N, C-alpha and C positions, 0 to 999 in steps of 0.2 A: 504494500500500500504506500502511496505517495501523497503527502499533503502539499498541494501546490500553492494555494492562496488561502489566507485567513483574514477575515474582517470581523472586528468586534465593535460593539456599541454598548457603552455603559456597563462594562464588565469590571466589577470591583473598582479599582482606581483608574481604569482605562476608559476614558471618555469615547475616543474614536481611534481605532487602529486598523490599518489596512496594509498588508505586506505580502510580497511573494517570498516563498521559502526555497532555500537551496535544496537540490535533490539529495545532497549528502548531509552536510553539517551546517546548521544555522545556530550561531552563537549570540546570546543576549547577555551583555555585560552592563554593570552599573552598581552603584552602592546599594546596600540593603534597604528594603522598604520602598523601592521605586516601581515595583510591579512585575519583576521578572518571573516569579513563580506564578503570578496570575496569568501570564501568557501561556505557560505550559499547561496550567489547569484548563484554560480555554481550548487549547489544542486537543487535550484529552477528552473534554466534554464534546467537542465537535464530532469525534468519531465514535464515542461510546454513549453519548447523551446522559452522562452523569459525571460527578466530580470525584476526584481521588482525595479531596481534602475535606469535604463537607457533605453531610447527608441532606442538607436543606438547600434547595435551589434558590430560595429567597436571599441567602447570604451572598450570592455572587452579584446581585444587582447593585450597581453603584449607588452610594449613599445619596439619598434625596431624590432618586429616580424611581419610576414605577415599573420599568421593564428593562430587559437586556436582550441582546441578540448576537448570535454567532452565525457567520456564513463561511463555509469552507468549500473549496474546490479540491477534490481528491481524485487520484487515479486508482481504481480498484478493479482487479481482475482484467486489466488492460483497457478499461473504459473510464472516461472522465465523467465524474458525477458531482452533483451539487448537494451539499448537506446544509440544512438551516435549522437553528434552534432559536425559538422565541420564548422568553421567560417573563412571566408576570407573576407577582407574588401568589403562590398557591396553584399556579397552572404552568404547564410546559407544552409547547407545540413543536413537533419535530417533522421535518419534511426531507424527502429524497427526490431530487429533480422536480421540486415543486409539489409533490404529492405526499400526503400524510403517510408517515411510516412509524412503525413500532421499533423500539431499540433491539428487539430480538428477531427482526425480519430476516428471511433468508437472503434477501438482496444485499444485506450488510455483512454477510459472512466474509471474513478476511479483513474487515475494518477493525484494527486492534492497535493498542498502544501498551508499551511496557514502561513503567515509571520507576525511577531510581532516585531517591532523595536522601538527605542527611539522616532522617529518622530511620531509614532502612538499615543503616550501618549499625544500629543498635538492636536489630531484629533478633539476633541470637539470644539476647538476654531480656528482651521485651516480654510483657505479659502475653500469654497464649492467644488472647483475642487479636493481637496485632499480627501474629503469624497466620492465624486463620484468615484474617482480612487480606493479607498479602497473597495467600494461596487462592482465595476466592477471586481476586482480580485476575490471576493467571487463568483460572478455570473460565472466567467470563471472556477472556481474550481468545480462547479456543472455541467455547460454546456460548454464543450470545444468548441462547435460551436459558442459560444457567441463572441469569439474574431473576427471571420469573420464578424459577424453581427455588432459589434461595429465599425470595420474598414469600412464596407459599409456605415455606417452613417457618419463617419468622412470624408470619401471621398466625399459624397454627400454634406455635409456642406461646405467643403473646396471649392468645385466647385461653389456652390451658392455664397459664399463670394467673390470668384474671379470674378464672373460675376458682382456682385454689385460694386466692386471696379473699374472694367473696364468701365462699363456703355455702352451706345449705343446699348442696346439690345431691342428686341421687347417683348411685354407682353407674347406671347405664349412661348417664350424661358424661361422666368423666371418662368412661371407656370409649365413647365416641370421639372425645378430644384426643385420647391416647392413639386412636387409630389414625387421626389426621396428622398428628405429630410424627408418628412412626412412618407413615407412607411418604410424607414430604421429606422427612429426615433421611430415609434410606436413599432417596435420589441424590441428596446433597453428599452423603457419605461416599457413594459410588463414584460420583463425579470427582470429588476431591481425591479419592484414592487413586483413580486412574491418572490424573494429572500429576500427583505427587510421585507416582511410579515413573512417569516420563521425566520429571525433573531429576529424580535420583540417578537415572542413567547418564545424564549429562553432567550432573553435579560432581560426582566423585572424580572423573578424569580432569575436569576443569580445575578443581581445587589442587590436584596433583601438579598441574602445569603452573599454577600461580604460586603455590606455597611449598610443594614437595610433601614430605610426610608430616604427621601420620596420616593414614588413610581416612578420608571423610565419607560420611554416609548420611542419608536423609530418609526419614520414615514418618508416614502419617499415622498418628496414634489415636485410636478410639478405645472404648471400653473393650476388654478382652472378649466379652460375649459378642460384640459387634465385629471385632477383628476376625473372629472365626467364620463369619459369614462369607460365602464365596459368590453370592448373587444378590441382586437387589431384593428379591423376594425373601431370601434368608436374612438380609440386613433388616428388612422391615419387621420380620418376626422377632429378631433379636432385640430390636428397639422396643417393640410392644411388651416383650417379656421383661425387659429392664425397667420400663416405666411402671409396670404393675408391681414389680419387686420393690421399687423405691417409692411407691405411692404413699405409704405412711409417713416417710421422711419428708416428702414434698408437701403433704398436707400440714405438717407441723411448721415448716419454714415458709410456706406460701409461695413457692416457686419450684420450677422443674430443674432437678439437679442431674439428670441423666439425658444424654443425647449428643448430637454432633456439635451443639453450641459449647460443649466442654472439651472437644477434641483439641489436639495440638500437633505441631510438627516438631519432631526431635531431630536435632543436628548432632552428629557424633564425630568425635576425633578418636580414631581407634575404637576402643570399646567404651569410651567415656562420653557422657553428655557434654557437649561443648560449652553450654551455658554454665556448667559447674566447674569445668576444668580448663577451658581454653584461655589463652592469653589474649590481650586486646588485639594484637596483630593477627593471631589465628582466627579470631571472631570476625574481623574485618575481611579477611581472605575468604572465609566461609560465605559471608553475605555477598561479596563480589562474585564468587563462583555461583551462588544461587541465582543472581540476576543474569549472569551470562547464560546459565542453563535455561532460565525462563525465556530469554531472547531466542535461543536456538530452538527450544521446544515449540514456541508459538509460531516461529517461522516454518518449522517442519510440518506441524499439524495444519496450518492454514495454507501452506504452499505459497505463502506471500509474507515477506518480512514485515513485522509490525513497526510502527513508529516508536522510536526510542526517545524518552524524555528524561534528561539528566538534570536534576535541580540542585545546583551548587554542590555537586558531589566531588568535583576535581580538587577543591580546596581541602576536603575532608580526608582525602587519601594521600598516603605517602608517595614518593616518586615512583617506587617500584610497582605498586598496585595501580597507580594512575596510568603508568605506561602500559601495563597489561590490559587495562580496560580499553584504552584507545587503540591498541593493536587489534583487539578483538573487533571493535567497531569498524575499523578500517577494512579488516579482512571480510567481514560479513556484509559490507556494502548496504547497511540499513540507513534509512533517513534518520537523522538525529537532531533534536532540538535541545540545546543545553544552556544553562545559565551559570555565570561566574561573576564574582566581584572583581577579580583581577584576570585579565586575558592571558597574562604570562604563564598562568597555570596550565594552559592548553598547548599541545603540540600543533604542528601544521597538519590539519586534517584535510583529506581529499575534498575538493569542491566546497571549501569552507566559505561561508558568508557571515559577516559580523554586523551586529547592530548594537548601539548603545541606548539604554533606557534611562531616562531621567524624568522624574515627576510624571510618569505615565505617558511620556512622549518618546517616540523612537527616532533615532537618527542612524542612517546607514554609514558604516565605516568604509572608507575608500582604501 
């Protein structure tokens, strides 16, 4: 996928932006707080119809304005397409070539982006929820229908938790909620498990190239009962059994403590959990290997390289890891949008185009 043009109106601090993007590397430099990350967020939103920074679309509308808009020209599966997002508080309208389109439409298969920001470098020691969120973004990059599937699970879980808090329900009603959570949860588990297995295949060799020993590994972790399931039907049955077994505990605490919302991704160095035993350098190499593995996996599955968004990562990496990252980018020939405060942190990338951002305004560097 190639993002050719991007036009923004009233997006966060960006009043009006229109620019053509380089086919390889487009660099946005400037001091902190000028809107560099907002540009990358808009590019992600343009192809995925959602933000990687906020769950509320209202937050992206420029202060004091009632709406925001993104227009993007993309090359997808060899065809030039037009994507448009119009946001008004509480409502979002999305179109493809002027016609209304859902974010999980088959016509958008291959439209994907991989995001790598400073917070990701802390992923190995972050709370499990952040690792699940990172995995879910990767699943969505391959399966656009996954967003709807994940939302179905979240709604079912929220409804069950609401019932547990209210109380006064009959056994049959709770069992019907258990069925909804298990059915939607099984789909989430199987999607995550599949993508995590694909990541793992790329992850170990990439880490060896970046850091050497010890051997690295990645594993998606569920409750042992669910891990034993070998099909979606078995996973659903395992989830229903677990929900029933934990019912008394759930009723006491007023929320559901069993299911894919408690799963995690374990990163290993040798036989040890990296978050417990890894040095800072090893942990950063692990995350870098994970992101390169994600980039490769999404490209392989979609048969189309995703857009790579690097948000001020160069300044957070040491020289060796930074060099490895940009060697990979150059070799994979993916379109990259990246932000930096100091341009000297970057090597000479193929087809590089530079812009400076100051107070929400862009200036092309000659």
